[in-house]
Structures are given as C-alpha cells and as structure tokens.
PATI-770627 format. One line per 4 residues: number of its first residue (from 0); their letters; for each residue y negated, z negated, x negated of C-alpha. Coordinates in steps of 0.25 Angstrom, whole numbers. Each point is the difference from the previous one (the first is absolute). Layout:
<atoms>
NUM) A) Y:Z:X; ...
</atoms>
This chain:
<atoms>
0) XXXX) -52:202:-572; 5:-7:13; -3:7:12; -2:-8:13
4) XXXX) 3:4:14; -7:-4:12; 6:-7:12; -4:12:9
8) XXXX) 6:10:-10; 13:-8:0; 2:0:15; -3:15:0
12) XXXX) 11:2:-10; 10:-8:8; -4:7:13; 2:13:-7
16) XXXX) 14:-4:-5; 4:-4:14; -6:13:6; 7:10:-9
20) XXXX) 14:0:6; -7:3:14; -7:12:-6; 13:5:-6
24) XXXX) 8:-2:13; -11:7:8; 0:11:-10; 15:1:1
28) XXXX) -1:2:15; -11:10:-1; 7:8:-10; 13:0:9
32) XXXX) 7:9:1; 1:7:-14; 13:8:3; 7:5:13
36) XXXX) 4:-10:10; 14:1:7; 0:-2:15; 14:-3:6
40) XXXX) 2:5:14; 13:-6:5; 3:12:9; 3:14:-2
44) XXXX) -10:11:-1; -6:6:13; 0:-12:9; -12:-8:5
48) XXXX) 0:-10:-11; 1:11:-10; -11:8:6; -9:-12:1
52) XXXX) 2:-4:-14; -3:14:-5; -13:0:7; -4:-13:-6
56) XXXX) 5:3:-14; -8:13:0; -13:-8:3; 4:-11:-10
60) XXXX) 2:10:-11; -14:6:3; -7:-13:0; 7:-7:-12
64) XXXX) 1:12:-9; 15:-1:-3; 12:5:8; 7:-8:10
68) XXXX) 13:6:0; 10:-1:11; 14:-4:-2; 9:1:12
72) XXXX) 12:-11:-1; 7:1:13; 12:-8:5; 5:-12:7
76) XXXX) -11:0:11; -11:0:-11; 6:-12:-8; 4:8:-12
80) XXXX) -15:5:-3; -6:-14:3; 11:-7:-9; -4:10:-11
84) XXXX) -15:-4:2; 4:-15:0; 6:2:-14; -11:9:-6
88) XXXX) -9:-5:-11; -12:-8:6; -10:8:-8; -7:8:11
92) XXXX) 7:13:-4; 11:-1:11; -4:-3:14; 7:4:13
96) XXXX) 0:1:15; 5:-10:10; 4:3:15; 3:-7:13
100) XXXX) 15:2:-5; -1:-6:-13; -10:-11:3; 3:-3:15
104) XXXX) 14:4:4; 9:0:-12; -2:-14:-4; 7:-4:13
108) XXXX) 11:11:-1; 4:-2:-14; -4:-15:-2; 5:-5:-13
112) XXXX) 6:14:-4; -14:5:0; -3:4:-15; -14:-6:0
116) XXXX) -7:-11:6; -10:6:10; -11:-10:-1; 2:-5:-14
120) XXXX) 3:11:-10; -13:8:3; -15:0:-1; -5:5:13
124) XXXX) -11:10:-1; -4:6:13; 6:6:13; -2:15:1
128) XXXX) 3:6:14; 7:-3:13; 6:9:10; 7:-2:13
132) XXXX) 14:4:4; 0:10:12; 9:-3:12; 4:13:5
136) XXXX) 11:6:8; 7:13:4; -7:6:12; 13:-1:9
140) XXXX) -3:-15:0; -5:-3:15; -11:-9:-5; -15:4:-2
144) XXXX) -4:-13:-6; 5:-13:-6; 1:-8:13; 8:11:6
148) XXXX) 9:1:-12; 3:-15:1; 3:1:15; 9:12:-3
152) XXXX) 8:-8:-11; 1:-12:9; 7:9:10; 9:7:-10
156) XXXX) 3:-12:-10; 6:5:-13; 0:15:4; -11:5:-10
160) XXXX) 0:0:-15; -11:-1:-10; -1:6:-13; -4:-6:-14
164) XXXX) 1:4:-14; 8:-12:-4; 4:-14:3; -11:-10:-2
168) XXXX) -11:11:-1; -14:-2:7; 5:11:10; 13:-8:3
172) XXXX) -8:-13:2; -10:6:9; 12:3:9; 6:-14:-1
176) XXXX) -14:-6:3; -2:9:12; 14:-4:6; -3:-15:-3
180) XXXX) -14:0:7; 4:10:11; 13:-7:3; 8:14:-1
184) XXXX) 12:5:-8; 1:13:-7; 10:5:-11; -5:2:-14
188) XXXX) 4:12:-8; -3:2:-14; -4:12:-8; -2:3:-15
192) XXXX) -15:5:2; -11:1:10; 2:15:0; 14:-1:4
196) XXXX) -3:-10:11; -11:8:6; 9:13:1; 9:-8:8
200) XXXX) -11:-6:9; -5:14:2; 14:5:4; 2:-11:9
204) XXXX) 12:-6:-7; -7:-13:-1; -11:-3:10; -11:-9:-7
208) XXXX) -5:-4:-14; -11:-9:-6; -2:9:-12; -11:-1:-10
212) XXXX) -12:7:7; -1:11:-10; 14:6:3; 0:1:15
216) XXXX) -15:3:2; 1:15:-2; 12:1:10; -8:-8:10
220) XXXX) -12:10:-2; 9:11:2; 6:-6:13; 14:-2:-6
224) XXXX) 0:-15:3; -8:-9:9; -9:-10:-6; 2:-14:7
228) XXXX) -8:-10:-10; -4:-4:-14; 6:-13:-5; -13:-6:-5
232) XXXX) -10:-9:7; -10:12:0; 1:14:4; 1:10:-11
236) XXXX) -13:7:-3; 6:14:-1; 7:-2:14; -9:-9:9
240) XXXX) 7:5:12; 13:-7:-4; 0:-15:5; 4:-11:-9
244) XXXX) 13:-7:3; -7:-13:1; -7:5:12; 13:-2:7
248) XXXX) 7:-10:-9; -10:-10:-5; 1:-4:-14; 8:13:-4
252) XXXX) -6:3:-14; 8:8:-11; -7:9:-10; 5:7:-12
256) XXXX) -9:-5:-11; -1:1:-15; -8:-6:-11; -1:-1:-15
260) XXXX) 6:-11:-10; 1:-3:-15; 11:-8:-7; -2:-15:0
264) XXXX) -9:-4:-12; -8:13:-1; -14:-5:-5; -10:-4:10
268) XXXX) -11:8:-5; 9:13:1; 4:-4:14; -14:-2:4
272) XXXX) -4:13:-5; 12:7:8; -4:-7:12; -15:4:-1
276) XXXX) 5:15:-2; 10:0:11; -10:-6:10; -10:11:-4
280) XXXX) 10:11:1; 5:-5:14; -14:0:5; -3:14:-5
284) XXXX) -2:9:13; 8:12:-7; 12:-10:-1; -1:-6:14
288) XXXX) -1:14:6; 13:4:-7; 7:-13:5; -5:3:14
292) XXXX) 7:14:-1; 13:-8:-2; -3:-9:11; -3:-12:-9
296) XXXX) -12:-9:-2; -5:-5:-14; 1:-15:-1; -7:-5:-13
300) XXXX) 2:-14:-3; 0:-11:-10; 12:-4:-7; 0:-13:8
304) XXXX) 0:7:13; 11:9:-5; 9:-12:-3; -4:-6:13
308) XXXX) 5:13:7; 13:0:-6; 2:-15:3; -3:2:14
312) XXXX) 9:13:1; 12:-7:-6; -1:-11:10; -1:10:12
316) XXXX) 12:8:-4; 8:-12:-3; -1:-3:15; 3:14:5
320) XXXX) 12:1:-10; 6:-13:4; -1:2:15; 6:14:-2
324) XXXX) 11:-6:-9; -2:11:-11; 6:-2:-14; 3:9:-11
328) XX) 12:-2:-9; -1:5:-14
</atoms>
C-alpha cells in the first residue's frame, strides 16, 4: 500500500535535515574538551606571562573539566613558542599566549624573518592582562620626579645609563620613547634578565630602568630604588602614589600585555567556547585580586578586540623603533 506524506510533514523533514548539522556542531563545542589542552607560553617559567598563564589555566581546568597543561617554550623574544603555536593542529587542543613582544614589537624588529604572520596565522581569543613598566632610579640620582629627572638629563646629556633585559624589549623601548618625547639622551645597557639588571640598579652601577612592574616593585617598597612613574596612561592600582609618565609626557603609553590565541582554522564553535570561558575566568574576583598582587589588571575582551589591540601596537612600535633606528640581525 502506498503511503502519502503531507506537505507540512515534508517541510518538517527538510528542515530537520538542515538543522541536524547545527545540533552536531553545537554538541561538539559543548563536549569540548574531551582530553587535556596544551597551552604554549612563549617565555620561561616564573616570569609574569607564565604566572598569569598559570592562574588562568588553573581556573580553565576547573571550569571545563579537563587539564589545561602549560608548556613553556622560550626563545627568540617569544618567537619560538608562538611559531610552534602557529604550526600546531587547529583542533582546539593546542592554544597559547601572545604578548606585547610577539604581537606588538617583534613584527617590527624581525620583519620578514619573523617565523609566523602575526595577524594572519592565528584565531585571536581574548586579551588577558596588562601591566605597566616601572620607571625607577637609584636613590643617588638628584631628581624626585620625572620633570626634575628630565631637567637633570638635559644638564648632563649622555651621562646616565638605563638598563633593559634586551634589545627591543618593552623595557628598552620605554627608554627610547622617553628620550624621544623628553628630548634627552641616555646610554642603553642590556642585561640577560630583569633580576640581573635590578641588582645593578640597586648597586648604582646603572642608574635607571623601565622594568616590568613586578620586578622593581618590591625593591621600591623596600626603599632600594626611587619610583618615578609607571608607563601606562593610568596609575597602577597597587601603587596609586606613583604618577603615570603621561602626566609629564602626554601620550606616553606602553604596557606589558598578554592574551590568548589558537592556530588559524580552529573551529569557530571551539573558539567561541574558549572566549566565553576566558572572559568568565578574567572576571572572577579571585583571579583579578591575584593579578592585582602582581601589579596587573585583568583585560577580558573579544577576539576582535584582541586582534585590534595587536594591530594598533604593531603600528605604535613601528614608529618608536624606526625613530630609534633599532634593528636585529639574525
């Protein structure tokens, strides 16, 4: 016997056929992750990026039911780890961190030798945190504030030195931008680490640094160095008594920021899930309070906002680097 089907039933079946893939895709995202997720941090253990990453991954593991496992892959100013992320399988089981170095500074330093395309090889997920650098000096420097320090440098051109942890770091470029905006000259001295440069600043062998906030802050609290300014537009919440450099040099704004990326081609549903979870973690009061102890602020964002941040930072550092005539040969 023939069976007939009504027009309404036929439309219902057709609609179901088109709806089925959406259910599967959403179910895929809801099930993710089904195994541990590797998180590449492009700097060594114990640094600010590593500490921030570990705080976030601990919470992601709790929220998502699978371990988010840190893999520190340091080298070449962060390029080694980020290049590994760019070439990882785009399946959601390898994600990683970006920083002001890898997605602001390095595209201008390494140019066509950069082992990844900063804006093209990744799915941007979210910004994570932002921390000022801390302009501080040895107590023997005859200046109590930024204006007095500029006047001192103008009276003693080229006499003083400033320390950084390497050519082209945010610490170095803070010093370069300071000299450009203030119209002064200092000699640049590089060290292998923040710990080494701070020892020499405390000893008075080099007089000033613009180090990442976490490193000099305890020495400032102990009175071993004099705090002059933070390098962001706003004062640091943990040290509101320290002025922002922009209060003396309008437009000065350099932060050590970081965020999260996935390899290009990672499924949109997985990216959306990660963005939602990252935003929830970065709004968690227990997380924001731990960041504040490091002198950092949580900066949850959309992927589009994270991409826009990187684009703007690349343009900003291009100008600073070109004016300073900095290049890296490799």
